[in-house]
N, C-alpha and C positions, 0 to 999 in steps of 0.2 A: 602610075601603079601605086606609088607611095601615097598619093592623095586619096586614092580609093581605099587603101588600107586604113588610113586615118579616119575616113568617112565611115567605114565599116565598124571600126572600134568605137567611134562616137555613137553610132546607132546601137551597137550592142549594149553600151553603157546606158543609153536612154531607155532601151527596152527593159533592162533590169529594173530601173527606177519605176517605169510604167507598170511592170509586173507587180511590184510591191503595192502601188496605188490600186491596181485592179483587184488584187487579192483582198486588200482592206475594204474596198467598195463591195465586193462580192460577199465578204463575211458579214458586213453590215446589213446588206440586202437579205441574206439568209436569216439573220437574227430577227429581221422584221417580216419574215414570211413572204418576201417578194418572189414572185414566180417568173417575172420577165425583167431583164435589166438591159438598158441601153446606155453605153458609155462612149464618150469622146476619148479615144485612146491616142496618145501622141507617139505613134511609131513610124511616122513619115510614110504612110501608105505602103509599108513594106509587107508583102504577103507572107514571107517567111516568119517575120515577127508576129504577124497575126495568128499564125499557127501556135506559137508559143503562148500567146494570150489565151487562145481557146483551150489549149491543154491545161493551163493553170486554172481556168474557170471550171473545166470539166472535173478536175481533181477535187476542188473545194465544194462545188455545188452541182453534182451530177444531175439534179432534177430541175435546174433552173435554165430557162431559155435566155440566151445572151446575144446581144448585138454590139459589136465594136465598130466605131466609125473613126476613121483616121484621115487627116489631111496630109498631103505631101509636105506642105509647109503650113504650120498653124496660121490661120487668118489670111492666107494668100488668095483664097478664092480659086485655087487651082485644083489639081487632081484629088479625088476623094475615094478612099477604099472603105467598103463595108463588108463585114464578115459576121456570120451568125451560126449559132449552135442551138438546136432545139432537141431536147430529150424526147424519147418515144412517147411517154405519157402525154406530153403537150402536143406532139404531132397528132396523136389520136384525138386530142381535144380540139383540134382544128387549126393549130398554128404550125405552118410549114415554113421552114427556113428559106426556101427558094422564093416563095411568094412574098415573104416578109422583106427579103432583100430587094426584090423588084419594086414593091410598093414604096419602100423607103427611098430608093434611088430615083424613083419617078419624079420626085420633087425637083431634082436638079438635072434631069435628062440623062441619068446614068442607067446602066443595065447590069444584069447579073443573073446568076443561075446556080444550080447545084441540086442537092437532094433535099427532101423534106427535113432531114436531120442536120444538114450542114450545107451552107451555101456562102458564096461571096460574089461581090460585084464591084464595079467602080463607075465613077462619073468623071468625064474629062475636066470639068470645072464645077465649082460649087461656091457660090458667094454667101449662102446662108445655111451654115451647118446646123444652127439651132432649129431651123424649120425642118431639116432632114431628121434630126433627133426627135422632134415633136411628132412628125409623121410616123416614125418608127414606133414610138411608144403607143400612139393611138391605134396603129395597126395591130400591134401585139395584144393590147387590151381588148380590142374589138373582135379578135379571132380565137379567143380561148372560150369554149363553151363553159357555162357556169358550173355544170355538174362535175367537171374535171377536178 
């Protein structure tokens, strides 16, 4: 029980640090008029923590589509969590969070689902996180119609 509490406290601390990084990245992206952002987020594939990240992004950049990708252990090739948020104007423009998650995780045999505005998924193992991030970025860029 004690070990679990220590682990939880360590994760909470890590999530706070990560949230600061994410906020800084999102603010930079906003300043550069970026409409879609994909980040490797070090939250240990924790879905509760992913919700905190999404809430922070939504608060700072309500019009930005965001995908967070998190490994259970950085560089382990193990479990991978992906979570996405797509605001309505971008959903209307053709980017749907559930399709974005599926396409992103396809690279490493993962699955996911959700709604057009909000989705998540995971892969049991992933040896190449950079490939997953690249796939995610190209899907997002390729699925927003230019007029939007």
